[in-house]
C-alpha positions as a Python dict, from the first residue, in 0.01 Angstrom:
ca = {
    (1, 'M'): (0, 0, 0),
    (2, 'T'): (-44, 378, -68),
    (3, 'L'): (77, 450, 250),
    (4, 'L'): (356, 206, 228),
    (5, 'R'): (480, 349, -134),
    (6, 'T'): (463, 715, 8),
    (7, 'I'): (713, 599, 352),
    (8, 'T'): (936, 442, 114),
    (9, 'A'): (952, 759, -141),
    (10, 'T'): (1034, 1001, 155),
    (11, 'L'): (1284, 728, 284),
    (12, 'M'): (1492, 717, -28),
    (13, 'L'): (1433, 1088, -132),
    (14, 'G'): (1573, 1172, 238),
    (15, 'C'): (1856, 922, 170),
    (16, 'L'): (1945, 1090, -188),
    (17, 'I'): (1923, 1454, -2),
    (18, 'A'): (2160, 1330, 276),
    (19, 'L'): (2401, 1146, 26),
    (20, 'G'): (2419, 1446, -200),
    (21, 'T'): (2472, 1651, 131),
    (22, 'G'): (2773, 1440, 216),
    (23, 'N'): (2944, 1468, -138),
    (24, 'A'): (2886, 1853, -109),
    (25, 'L'): (3034, 1887, 226),
    (26, 'A'): (3347, 1647, 120),
    (27, 'R'): (3411, 1812, -220),
    (28, 'D'): (3418, 2115, -22),
    (29, 'A'): (3634, 2014, 227),
    (30, 'A'): (3874, 1868, -19),
    (31, 'S'): (3890, 2169, -221),
    (32, 'P'): (4219, 2227, -360),
    (33, 'Q'): (4477, 2449, -230),
    (34, 'Q'): (4632, 2738, -444),
    (35, 'A'): (4925, 2575, -589),
    (36, 'P'): (5211, 2864, -590),
    (37, 'D'): (5314, 2986, -933),
    (38, 'E'): (5641, 2821, -930),
    (39, 'L'): (5471, 2508, -901),
    (40, 'R'): (5217, 2538, -1208),
    (41, 'A'): (5475, 2643, -1399),
    (42, 'L'): (5589, 2340, -1413),
    (43, 'A'): (5315, 2245, -1631),
    (44, 'A'): (5389, 2476, -1893),
    (45, 'D'): (5367, 2321, -2279),
    (46, 'S'): (5696, 2380, -2370),
    (47, 'Y'): (6010, 2220, -2234),
    (48, 'A'): (6202, 2554, -2264),
    (49, 'A'): (5910, 2711, -2037),
    (50, 'K'): (5964, 2413, -1800),
    (51, 'A'): (6341, 2461, -1769),
    (52, 'R'): (6283, 2803, -1661),
    (53, 'A'): (6030, 2702, -1390),
    (54, 'I'): (6265, 2456, -1252),
    (55, 'K'): (6541, 2764, -1224),
    (56, 'D'): (6272, 2971, -1069),
    (57, 'L'): (6145, 2752, -843),
    (58, 'V'): (6527, 2650, -677),
    (59, 'A'): (6570, 3038, -693),
    (60, 'S'): (6221, 3094, -475),
    (61, 'Q'): (6383, 2819, -213),
    (62, 'A'): (6007, 2730, -133),
    (63, 'P'): (5985, 2470, 162),
    (64, 'R'): (5871, 2163, -97),
    (65, 'T'): (6058, 2267, -366),
    (66, 'R'): (6312, 1905, -346),
    (67, 'V'): (5965, 1714, -321),
    (68, 'W'): (5865, 1876, -601),
    (69, 'L'): (6162, 1820, -806),
    (70, 'Q'): (6194, 1479, -687),
    (71, 'A'): (5856, 1390, -834),
    (72, 'L'): (5876, 1543, -1160),
    (73, 'L'): (6224, 1330, -1202),
    (74, 'D'): (6035, 1011, -1093),
    (75, 'G'): (5736, 1118, -1306),
    (76, 'K'): (5473, 1114, -1027),
    (77, 'L'): (5397, 1516, -1032),
    (78, 'Q'): (5050, 1529, -1219),
    (79, 'R'): (4731, 1737, -1248),
    (80, 'L'): (4379, 1649, -1225),
    (81, 'E'): (4181, 1731, -1506),
    (82, 'E'): (3891, 1826, -1289),
    (83, 'D'): (3973, 2105, -1108),
    (84, 'G'): (4369, 2151, -1209),
    (85, 'R'): (4488, 2049, -861),
    (86, 'F'): (4875, 1924, -836),
    (87, 'V'): (4880, 1602, -702),
    (88, 'I'): (5201, 1322, -636),
    (89, 'V'): (5131, 989, -750),
    (90, 'T'): (5205, 756, -483),
    (91, 'D'): (5077, 408, -603),
    (92, 'N'): (5058, 376, -1001),
    (93, 'R'): (4929, 42, -1016),
    (94, 'G'): (4574, -60, -1201),
    (95, 'R'): (4342, 180, -1387),
    (96, 'D'): (4288, 382, -1056),
    (97, 'W'): (4612, 529, -895),
    (98, 'T'): (4646, 671, -515),
    (99, 'V'): (4763, 1013, -528),
    (100, 'I'): (4835, 1274, -244),
    (101, 'D'): (4784, 1679, -264),
    (102, 'A'): (5132, 1797, -411),
    (103, 'V'): (5049, 2114, -189),
    (104, 'D'): (5008, 2006, 194),
    (105, 'D'): (5072, 1561, 105),
    (106, 'A'): (4673, 1551, 161),
    (107, 'P'): (4552, 1193, 65),
    (108, 'L'): (4313, 1242, -257),
    (109, 'G'): (4228, 850, -224),
    (110, 'E'): (4235, 695, -605),
    (111, 'V'): (4151, 840, -917),
    (112, 'S'): (4098, 702, -1264),
    (113, 'R'): (4466, 749, -1442),
    (114, 'R'): (4197, 885, -1754),
    (115, 'H'): (4124, 1169, -1507),
    (116, 'I'): (4501, 1286, -1462),
    (117, 'D'): (4730, 1548, -1700),
    (118, 'R'): (5049, 1415, -1728),
    (119, 'I'): (5336, 1654, -1689),
    (120, 'T'): (5585, 1510, -1897),
    (121, 'I'): (6025, 1585, -1985),
    (122, 'N'): (6288, 1473, -2160),
    (123, 'N'): (6657, 1358, -2098),
    (124, 'A'): (6768, 1783, -2079),
    (125, 'L'): (6539, 1876, -1821),
    (126, 'R'): (6633, 1508, -1662),
    (127, 'N'): (6980, 1620, -1601),
    (128, 'Q'): (6877, 1977, -1543),
    (129, 'L'): (6668, 1835, -1272),
    (130, 'R'): (6943, 1573, -1101),
    (131, 'S'): (7169, 1904, -1120),
    (132, 'A'): (6935, 2136, -926),
    (133, 'M'): (6870, 1895, -645),
    (134, 'A'): (7221, 1859, -611),
    (135, 'I'): (7247, 2228, -565),
    (136, 'L'): (6980, 2184, -294),
    (137, 'D'): (7131, 1891, -167),
    (138, 'L'): (7444, 2136, -87),
    (139, 'D'): (7271, 2279, 238),
    (140, 'A'): (7209, 1912, 428),
    (141, 'D'): (7392, 1854, 754),
    (142, 'D'): (7530, 1557, 663),
    (143, 'P'): (7910, 1608, 508),
    (144, 'A'): (7862, 1309, 348),
    (145, 'E'): (7496, 1394, 158),
    (146, 'R'): (7724, 1686, 22),
    (147, 'L'): (7971, 1529, -95),
    (148, 'A'): (7808, 1278, -315),
    (149, 'S'): (7546, 1608, -443),
    (150, 'A'): (7900, 1782, -513),
    (151, 'D'): (8013, 1505, -740),
    (152, 'R'): (7685, 1460, -911),
    (153, 'L'): (7725, 1859, -1001),
    (154, 'I'): (8054, 1752, -1205),
    (155, 'G'): (8055, 1830, -1556),
    (156, 'E'): (7661, 1952, -1509),
    (157, 'V'): (7758, 2319, -1419),
    (158, 'D'): (7634, 2559, -1661),
    (159, 'A'): (7619, 2971, -1626),
    (160, 'D'): (7347, 2962, -1444),
    (161, 'L'): (7479, 2739, -1131),
    (162, 'A'): (7868, 2898, -1181),
    (163, 'E'): (7746, 3165, -953),
    (164, 'P'): (7560, 3005, -652),
    (165, 'L'): (7799, 2735, -675),
    (166, 'A'): (8058, 2970, -576),
    (167, 'A'): (7896, 3131, -329),
    (168, 'R'): (7802, 2770, -173),
    (169, 'L'): (8174, 2709, -221),
    (170, 'D'): (8273, 3010, -27),
    (171, 'A'): (8070, 2893, 246),
    (172, 'E'): (8153, 2522, 253),
    (173, 'S'): (8365, 2398, 555),
    (174, 'D'): (8454, 2046, 488),
    (175, 'G'): (8751, 1999, 297),
    (176, 'D'): (8624, 1675, 64),
    (177, 'V'): (8337, 1853, -40),
    (178, 'R'): (8542, 2224, -126),
    (179, 'A'): (8773, 2020, -307),
    (180, 'K'): (8503, 1847, -480),
    (181, 'L'): (8312, 2185, -563),
    (182, 'A'): (8610, 2362, -689),
    (183, 'Q'): (8652, 2047, -922),
    (184, 'A'): (8322, 2085, -1044),
    (185, 'L'): (8341, 2505, -1102),
    (186, 'A'): (8677, 2496, -1249),
    (187, 'L'): (8569, 2230, -1479),
    (188, 'Y'): (8296, 2473, -1626),
    (189, 'R'): (8577, 2754, -1640),
    (190, 'L'): (8808, 2516, -1818),
    (191, 'Q'): (8500, 2463, -2079),
    (192, 'S'): (8362, 2812, -2075),
    (193, 'G'): (8635, 3050, -1907),
    (194, 'D'): (8931, 3288, -2028),
    (195, 'A'): (9283, 3232, -2051),
    (196, 'A'): (9319, 3307, -1689),
    (197, 'Q'): (9049, 3081, -1567),
    (198, 'I'): (9179, 2807, -1791),
    (199, 'D'): (9543, 2820, -1643),
    (200, 'A'): (9320, 2814, -1280),
    (201, 'A'): (9129, 2538, -1377),
    (202, 'I'): (9366, 2287, -1541),
    (203, 'D'): (9623, 2372, -1183),
    (204, 'T'): (9278, 2263, -945),
    (205, 'L'): (9236, 1978, -1212),
    (206, 'S'): (9522, 1822, -1236),
    (207, 'G'): (9486, 1579, -932),
    (208, 'S'): (9156, 1494, -1041),
    (209, 'L'): (9089, 1082, -1143),
    (210, 'N'): (8728, 1169, -1260),
    (211, 'P'): (8661, 1028, -1574),
    (212, 'T'): (8494, 1352, -1714),
    (213, 'V'): (8743, 1595, -1532),
    (214, 'R'): (9021, 1366, -1795),
    (215, 'A'): (8820, 1384, -2089),
    (216, 'A'): (8785, 1753, -2084),
    (217, 'L'): (9135, 1802, -2017),
    (218, 'A'): (9210, 1572, -2312),
    (219, 'Q'): (9000, 1794, -2537),
    (220, 'V'): (9199, 2076, -2431),
    (221, 'A'): (9501, 1911, -2452),
    (222, 'R'): (9433, 1877, -2795),
    (223, 'G'): (9519, 2222, -2884),
    (224, 'D'): (9782, 2439, -2904),
    (225, 'G'): (9947, 2711, -2674),
    (226, 'E'): (10001, 2710, -2340),
    (227, 'A'): (9682, 2584, -2169),
    (228, 'A'): (9751, 2261, -2393),
    (229, 'E'): (10048, 2203, -2300),
    (230, 'A'): (9967, 2236, -1892),
    (231, 'A'): (9651, 2013, -1996),
    (232, 'R'): (9902, 1733, -2133),
    (233, 'Q'): (10125, 1755, -1802),
    (234, 'A'): (9816, 1729, -1556),
    (235, 'L'): (9716, 1411, -1799),
    (236, 'A'): (10061, 1284, -1772),
    (237, 'G'): (10002, 1335, -1370),
    (238, 'I'): (9688, 1167, -1373),
    (239, 'E'): (9778, 855, -1590),
    (240, 'Q'): (10035, 790, -1344),
    (241, 'A'): (9827, 813, -1069),
    (242, 'L'): (9601, 563, -1292),
    (243, 'K'): (9874, 286, -1275),
    (244, 'L'): (9920, 326, -986),
    (245, 'N'): (9561, 283, -855),
    (246, 'H'): (9520, -18, -1095),
    (247, 'A'): (9854, -168, -922),
    (248, 'A'): (9701, -141, -567),
    (249, 'E'): (9351, -304, -716),
    (250, 'T'): (9531, -599, -886),
    (251, 'L'): (9723, -635, -548),
    (252, 'Y'): (9415, -578, -371),
    (253, 'F'): (9212, -875, -588),
    (254, 'G'): (9553, -1102, -615),
    (255, 'L'): (9536, -1106, -218),
    (256, 'S'): (9185, -1164, -200),
    (257, 'L'): (9202, -1473, -468),
    (258, 'G'): (9524, -1589, -290),
    (259, 'S'): (9283, -1581, 86),
    (260, 'V'): (9029, -1787, -90),
    (261, 'L'): (9357, -2055, -171),
    (262, 'V'): (9470, -2049, 140),
    (263, 'L'): (9144, -2108, 268),
    (264, 'A'): (9084, -2432, 67),
    (265, 'A'): (9420, -2556, 112),
    (266, 'I'): (9540, -2472, 475),
    (267, 'G'): (9287, -2802, 569),
    (268, 'L'): (9429, -3023, 304),
    (269, 'A'): (9828, -2873, 447),
    (270, 'I'): (9750, -3027, 776),
    (271, 'T'): (9661, -3362, 694),
    (272, 'F'): (9863, -3404, 394),
    (273, 'G'): (10128, -3327, 624),
    (274, 'V'): (10075, -3533, 872),
    (275, 'M'): (9900, -3824, 707),
    (276, 'G'): (10028, -3826, 414),
    (277, 'V'): (9726, -3863, 269),
    (278, 'I'): (9602, -3747, -105),
    (279, 'N'): (9241, -3698, 13),
    (280, 'M'): (9037, -3565, -327),
    (281, 'A'): (8754, -3525, -156),
    (282, 'H'): (8842, -3224, 51),
    (283, 'G'): (8726, -3030, -240),
    (284, 'E'): (8403, -3161, -134),
    (285, 'L'): (8386, -3079, 221),
    (286, 'I'): (8462, -2715, 112),
    (287, 'M'): (8113, -2809, -92),
    (288, 'L'): (7969, -2945, 217),
    (289, 'G'): (8059, -2583, 441),
    (290, 'A'): (7910, -2381, 137),
    (291, 'Y'): (7595, -2549, 154),
    (292, 'T'): (7585, -2542, 540),
    (293, 'T'): (7557, -2193, 494),
    (294, 'W'): (7316, -2177, 217),
    (295, 'M'): (7089, -2436, 452),
    (296, 'L'): (7114, -2181, 751),
    (297, 'Q'): (6991, -1931, 550),
    (298, 'Q'): (6666, -2108, 441),
    (299, 'L'): (6606, -2164, 805),
    (300, 'L'): (6635, -1803, 878),
    (301, 'P'): (6502, -1650, 643),
    (302, 'G'): (6538, -1270, 660),
    (303, 'Q'): (6836, -1266, 857),
    (304, 'P'): (7137, -1354, 641),
    (305, 'G'): (7395, -1207, 897),
    (306, 'L'): (7288, -1407, 1157),
    (307, 'A'): (7259, -1748, 956),
    (308, 'L'): (7653, -1657, 785),
    (309, 'I'): (7776, -1589, 1154),
    (310, 'L'): (7614, -1978, 1299),
    (311, 'A'): (7725, -2105, 964),
    (312, 'I'): (8112, -2048, 1102),
    (313, 'P'): (8100, -2290, 1377),
    (314, 'A'): (7808, -2533, 1178),
    (315, 'G'): (8000, -2530, 847),
    (316, 'F'): (8338, -2629, 1087),
    (317, 'L'): (8144, -2890, 1269),
    (318, 'V'): (7966, -3041, 961),
    (319, 'S'): (8296, -3112, 721),
    (320, 'A'): (8468, -3245, 1058),
    (321, 'L'): (8221, -3478, 1098),
    (322, 'V'): (8205, -3602, 727),
    (323, 'G'): (8590, -3574, 742),
    (324, 'V'): (8611, -3806, 1024),
    (325, 'I'): (8359, -4042, 875),
    (326, 'I'): (8591, -4084, 513),
    (327, 'E'): (8889, -4136, 748),
    (328, 'R'): (8742, -4398, 998),
    (329, 'S'): (8558, -4585, 699),
    (330, 'V'): (8767, -4564, 369),
    (331, 'I'): (9106, -4395, 441),
    (332, 'R'): (9262, -4596, 765),
    (333, 'F'): (9266, -4949, 582),
    (334, 'L'): (9466, -4763, 289),
    (335, 'K'): (9752, -4602, 466),
    (336, 'G'): (10061, -4633, 295),
    (337, 'R'): (9914, -4692, -33),
    (338, 'P'): (9876, -4388, -194),
    (339, 'L'): (9748, -4480, -526),
    (340, 'E'): (9446, -4659, -361),
    (341, 'T'): (9388, -4382, -161),
    (342, 'L'): (9368, -4136, -415),
    (343, 'L'): (9159, -4307, -604),
    (344, 'A'): (8874, -4398, -302),
    (345, 'T'): (8895, -4041, -176),
    (346, 'F'): (8823, -3962, -549),
    (347, 'G'): (8523, -4231, -567),
    (348, 'V'): (8424, -4054, -217),
    (349, 'S'): (8404, -3678, -360),
    (350, 'L'): (8178, -3837, -650),
    (351, 'I'): (7948, -4005, -406),
    (352, 'L'): (7905, -3665, -203),
    (353, 'Q'): (7843, -3491, -529),
    (354, 'Q'): (7579, -3728, -630),
    (355, 'L'): (7438, -3705, -309),
    (356, 'V'): (7415, -3311, -277),
    (357, 'R'): (7223, -3323, -688),
    (358, 'T'): (6978, -3595, -496),
    (359, 'V'): (6893, -3443, -197),
    (360, 'I'): (6916, -3091, -296),
    (361, 'S'): (6919, -2971, -609),
    (362, 'P'): (7199, -3014, -887),
    (363, 'L'): (7139, -2656, -966),
    (364, 'N'): (7344, -2390, -813),
    (365, 'R'): (7221, -2192, -501),
    (366, 'T'): (7236, -1800, -403),
    (367, 'V'): (7356, -1757, -99),
    (368, 'V'): (7220, -1382, 32),
    (369, 'T'): (7496, -1157, 119),
    (370, 'P'): (7438, -957, 481),
    (371, 'E'): (7411, -603, 446),
    (372, 'W'): (7713, -515, 652),
    (373, 'M'): (7938, -692, 346),
    (374, 'S'): (7746, -574, 56),
    (375, 'G'): (7892, -280, -138),
    (376, 'S'): (8218, -116, -140),
    (377, 'L'): (8507, 96, 21),
    (378, 'V'): (8551, 396, -197),
    (379, 'V'): (8936, 510, -177),
    (380, 'N'): (8928, 768, -485),
    (381, 'E'): (8759, 785, -823),
    (382, 'A'): (8918, 473, -939),
    (383, 'L'): (8997, 268, -646),
    (384, 'S'): (8725, 111, -489),
    (385, 'L'): (8761, -233, -273),
    (386, 'T'): (8445, -465, -240),
    (387, 'L'): (8355, -517, 122),
    (388, 'N'): (8266, -897, 94),
    (389, 'R'): (8649, -980, -52),
    (390, 'L'): (8797, -769, 244),
    (391, 'Y'): (8604, -972, 476),
    (392, 'V'): (8700, -1309, 319),
    (393, 'L'): (9044, -1187, 368),
    (394, 'G'): (9030, -1095, 715),
    (395, 'F'): (8859, -1412, 786),
    (396, 'A'): (9146, -1623, 623),
    (397, 'L'): (9409, -1435, 853),
    (398, 'V'): (9212, -1528, 1136),
    (399, 'V'): (9177, -1876, 1064),
    (400, 'F'): (9512, -1901, 998),
    (401, 'A'): (9635, -1739, 1306),
    (402, 'A'): (9403, -1959, 1513),
    (403, 'L'): (9559, -2262, 1326),
    (404, 'M'): (9909, -2147, 1425),
    (405, 'L'): (9847, -2136, 1776),
    (406, 'V'): (9661, -2460, 1809),
    (407, 'M'): (9949, -2573, 1635),
    (408, 'R'): (10226, -2411, 1854),
    (409, 'R'): (10054, -2358, 2169),
    (410, 'T'): (9836, -2705, 2246),
    (411, 'R'): (9927, -3031, 2339),
    (412, 'L'): (9677, -3158, 2006),
    (413, 'G'): (9931, -2931, 1805),
    (414, 'L'): (10268, -3077, 1960),
    (415, 'E'): (10153, -3430, 1913),
    (416, 'V'): (10050, -3378, 1578),
    (417, 'R'): (10438, -3183, 1519),
    (418, 'A'): (10585, -3497, 1657),
    (419, 'V'): (10386, -3766, 1420),
    (420, 'T'): (10448, -3544, 1129),
    (421, 'Q'): (10822, -3523, 1194),
    (422, 'N'): (10860, -3915, 1295),
    (423, 'R'): (10524, -4164, 1362),
    (424, 'T'): (10766, -4429, 1501),
    (425, 'M'): (10894, -4248, 1748),
    (426, 'A'): (10631, -4076, 1863),
    (427, 'R'): (10406, -4374, 1906),
    (428, 'A'): (10747, -4542, 2127),
    (429, 'M'): (10694, -4154, 2331),
    (430, 'G'): (10316, -4277, 2416),
    (431, 'I'): (10164, -4040, 2164),
    (432, 'H'): (9860, -4247, 2044),
    (433, 'A'): (9898, -4167, 1663),
    (434, 'T'): (9570, -4306, 1545),
    (435, 'R'): (9402, -4033, 1771),
    (436, 'V'): (9573, -3753, 1611),
    (437, 'D'): (9507, -3900, 1289),
    (438, 'I'): (9143, -3880, 1356),
    (439, 'L'): (9183, -3521, 1565),
    (440, 'T'): (9392, -3363, 1266),
    (441, 'F'): (9156, -3517, 974),
    (442, 'A'): (8871, -3356, 1174),
    (443, 'L'): (9058, -3044, 1223),
    (444, 'G'): (9201, -3032, 815),
    (445, 'S'): (8825, -3121, 716),
    (446, 'G'): (8654, -2860, 961),
    (447, 'V'): (8876, -2578, 802),
    (448, 'A'): (8793, -2697, 444),
    (449, 'G'): (8429, -2649, 587),
    (450, 'L'): (8497, -2276, 676),
    (451, 'A'): (8640, -2204, 324),
    (452, 'G'): (8316, -2303, 186),
    (453, 'V'): (8168, -2046, 472),
    (454, 'A'): (8402, -1769, 303),
    (455, 'L'): (8335, -1913, -70),
    (456, 'S'): (7988, -1870, -66),
    (457, 'Q'): (7990, -1477, -13),
    (458, 'L'): (8187, -1494, -328),
    (459, 'T'): (8035, -1778, -573),
    (460, 'N'): (7691, -1946, -658),
    (461, 'V'): (7685, -2262, -385),
    (462, 'G'): (7652, -2562, -630),
    (463, 'P'): (7754, -2952, -618),
    (464, 'N'): (8092, -2885, -862),
    (465, 'L'): (8200, -2597, -598),
    (466, 'G'): (8490, -2771, -489),
    (467, 'Q'): (8636, -2938, -768),
    (468, 'N'): (8736, -2550, -883),
    (469, 'Y'): (8978, -2553, -573),
    (470, 'I'): (9115, -2898, -517),
    (471, 'I'): (9376, -2866, -824),
    (472, 'D'): (9461, -2520, -711),
    (473, 'S'): (9489, -2648, -320),
    (474, 'F'): (9758, -2915, -378),
    (475, 'M'): (9919, -2686, -595),
    (476, 'V'): (9939, -2434, -308),
    (477, 'V'): (10076, -2684, -73),
    (478, 'V'): (10352, -2841, -277),
    (479, 'F'): (10441, -2488, -372),
    (480, 'G'): (10472, -2362, -25),
    (481, 'G'): (10597, -2714, 177),
    (482, 'V'): (10422, -2994, 258),
    (483, 'G'): (10269, -2979, 605),
    (484, 'N'): (10419, -2564, 645),
    (485, 'L'): (10139, -2346, 772),
    (486, 'W'): (10385, -2041, 686),
    (487, 'G'): (10438, -2152, 350),
    (488, 'T'): (10063, -2222, 257),
    (489, 'L'): (10011, -1890, 355),
    (490, 'V'): (10298, -1753, 138),
    (491, 'A'): (10233, -1963, -159),
    (492, 'G'): (9865, -1934, -136),
    (493, 'M'): (9899, -1548, -176),
    (494, 'S'): (10201, -1566, -409),
    (495, 'L'): (9963, -1769, -622),
    (496, 'G'): (9659, -1559, -609),
    (497, 'V'): (9875, -1245, -749),
    (498, 'I'): (10034, -1399, -992),
    (499, 'N'): (9770, -1524, -1123),
    (500, 'Q'): (9560, -1176, -1111),
    (501, 'V'): (9855, -1026, -1288),
    (502, 'I'): (9891, -1279, -1599),
    (503, 'E'): (9474, -1290, -1602),
    (504, 'P'): (9450, -968, -1778),
    (505, 'W'): (9673, -1043, -2088),
    (506, 'A'): (9675, -1396, -2120),
    (507, 'G'): (9320, -1484, -2023),
    (508, 'A'): (9197, -1711, -1702),
    (509, 'V'): (9257, -2079, -1884),
    (510, 'L'): (9630, -2008, -2024),
    (511, 'A'): (9664, -1760, -1666),
    (512, 'K'): (9660, -2142, -1473),
    (513, 'V'): (9843, -2333, -1734),
    (514, 'I'): (10117, -2086, -1683),
    (515, 'V'): (10122, -2115, -1307),
    (516, 'L'): (10083, -2504, -1334),
    (517, 'V'): (10434, -2455, -1546),
    (518, 'F'): (10621, -2229, -1295),
    (519, 'I'): (10529, -2446, -1037),
    (520, 'I'): (10674, -2782, -1230),
    (521, 'L'): (11013, -2606, -1310),
    (522, 'F'): (11026, -2434, -945),
    (523, 'I'): (10981, -2803, -788),
    (524, 'Q'): (11262, -2942, -1017),
    (525, 'K'): (11472, -2708, -867),
    (526, 'R'): (11337, -2684, -497),
    (527, 'P'): (11123, -3037, -450),
    (528, 'R'): (11054, -2973, -75),
    (529, 'G'): (10915, -2617, -197),
    (530, 'L'): (10905, -2287, -39),
    (531, 'F'): (10945, -2356, 348),
    (532, 'P'): (11062, -2745, 390),
    (533, 'Q'): (11078, -2941, 645),
    (534, 'K'): (11456, -2908, 845),
    (535, 'G'): (11629, -3192, 1041),
    (536, 'R'): (11730, -3540, 1029),
    (537, 'A'): (11375, -3663, 1017),
    (538, 'A'): (11289, -3465, 726),
    (539, 'E'): (11649, -3557, 561),
    (540, 'G'): (11516, -3958, 602),
}
């Protein structure tokens, strides 16, 4: 027993010695590199000392300056209590934080947050850090990055940044970046320069639409003298440019709304024009197209772009199939009875809404917008065009062009136009009017499904989606001329722009009332709409 205890004690002692040696070697291997003086200065006690340290760090042009400044801004640059090593926190969840060495990015594992000295900053230092990083980003190879950096410097230039910014302006080769840098420098001189510099700055800033520039010019314009008069003239020119940009934005949003109305109404124009059917379930066919997009995104998670592309034919087919079922099961038995048709299709719309509430959910569903449809196309500081609306506008025009091609260049289109003009004579000429009705209703319903696919990118998908557009669709069809596709396009775009112009001062509800009253008065003058059908059949 004594021998066994001796052997056990010896083994335990050996393990302890080996463990201690390993820890010592690990500590030696992980010994901190000497941090540069500029980096150590960032941990100064006073904010003023930290501000000076940031300036010195930028001036030093150290290789990791950008990394350290970004980490300091994000609150991730810290020091270890044990050895004073500067670290960057990569994961601050839980009690133990994962850190790396700030000097060489060497992984240091997890450290208890209690053993970390935090380097704090205030709002003034945050602004200084953003400006400092913008100066550093002016050396980027990509002109777009340099332009974004120059834009961030507007209103942030001080006496310390003015000189390096002027030097960077002389070295810049890109015209857009030069213009931004000139504005940033001119804004600084406008606020702290002499009379000659102020006059030159006003001349440079006279065409800028930046809100910071306008505020600075307005402050100068409140004074007296030649500089104030020049500032007032510059502001007058800027206000005129802002009005033009606002008008362009209103037109764009009006055309965007109009494209939605065209998509929603163009299918109705086909069925209403050919068959004379008032289909109150047309809005629910739009809703089915939107839900088809949502369901495809559920089947293809993580691929919203592919799901949206597949939803275009799928939404068309689903709504077209439901439209044929409605036509065969309800509408064909009510031909020549418009009131009964209206009530029956209204009942069908309620059934479809309740079916969606029961099968899917009464709650709205969100359809993910693909990355290539997200964001905006920035024209200038006062005008940006959202990409999703731009795509919907283009999609509406493509659908319209395709329908015009079908109606003008195919046998189906010829038969549809013949049945529209004179159903009895078309039958006498051998056209199967019933088959034309089925195909026409399928085509119009399918286009309604395409409208739902487009609307899923602009609004939430819900059971009541179609109700928001059915009345507007009828107004577009009647205003443009029953059965006339060109009239539907012009009427939809016109009503969209009119709504967008009226809404800012009248409100959304009153704007719709005004538009409705306008259409009623217009129909009193021109009962057949903007583009009425002509010929003996139309007159008869």
